[in-house]
C-alpha positions in Angstrom: -6.5 10.5 16.8 -8.3 13.8 17.2 -9.1 14.0 13.2 -10.3 10.4 13.1 -12.5 10.9 15.5 -14.4 14.5 14.1 -14.4 13.3 10.8 -17.9 12.2 9.0 -17.0 9.9 6.4 -13.7 9.5 4.3 -14.3 12.3 2.1 -14.4 15.0 5.2 -11.4 12.6 6.7 -9.4 13.2 3.6 -9.8 17.3 3.6 -9.1 16.9 7.2 -5.6 15.3 6.7 -5.1 17.2 3.6 -5.1 20.8 6.3 -2.8 19.5 8.2 0.5 21.7 8.0 3.8 19.4 8.1 6.7 21.5 7.5 7.7 24.9 6.9 9.2 26.3 3.7 12.4 28.6 4.3 10.0 31.7 3.7 8.5 30.7 6.8 5.0 29.6 4.8 3.4 26.5 5.5 3.6 23.3 4.0 0.2 21.6 3.7 -0.3 17.5 3.4 -2.1 18.1 0.5 0.8 20.5 -1.1 2.8 16.9 -1.2 0.0 14.6 -2.2 0.1 12.8 1.0 -3.3 13.6 2.2 -4.5 10.3 -0.2 -2.2 7.9 1.3 -2.8 8.8 4.7 -6.4 8.2 4.5 -5.9 5.1 2.8 -3.9 4.0 5.9 -6.7 5.3 8.3 -9.7 3.8 6.4 -9.8 0.6 8.6 -9.4 2.2 11.5 -12.5 4.3 10.7 -14.6 1.1 10.7 -14.7 0.5 14.8 -16.0 4.1 14.9 -18.9 3.6 12.8 -19.7 -0.2 14.5 -19.9 1.7 17.6 -22.5 4.0 16.0 -24.4 1.3 15.0 -24.4 -0.2 18.3 -25.3 3.3 20.2 -22.3 2.8 22.4 
């Protein structure tokens, strides 16, 4: 949820989600969400969740 709150727009949200480590390989290198092409799907799922934040910003609350 912190990523959602920190994102400025949908592009920024997708970049932040893509930078998340989701696993480690056997050689202990990280697997990022963008490596398995999951950042786009996660962005679509969270797109509607971002709308209330934009409304609250417009209301100055």
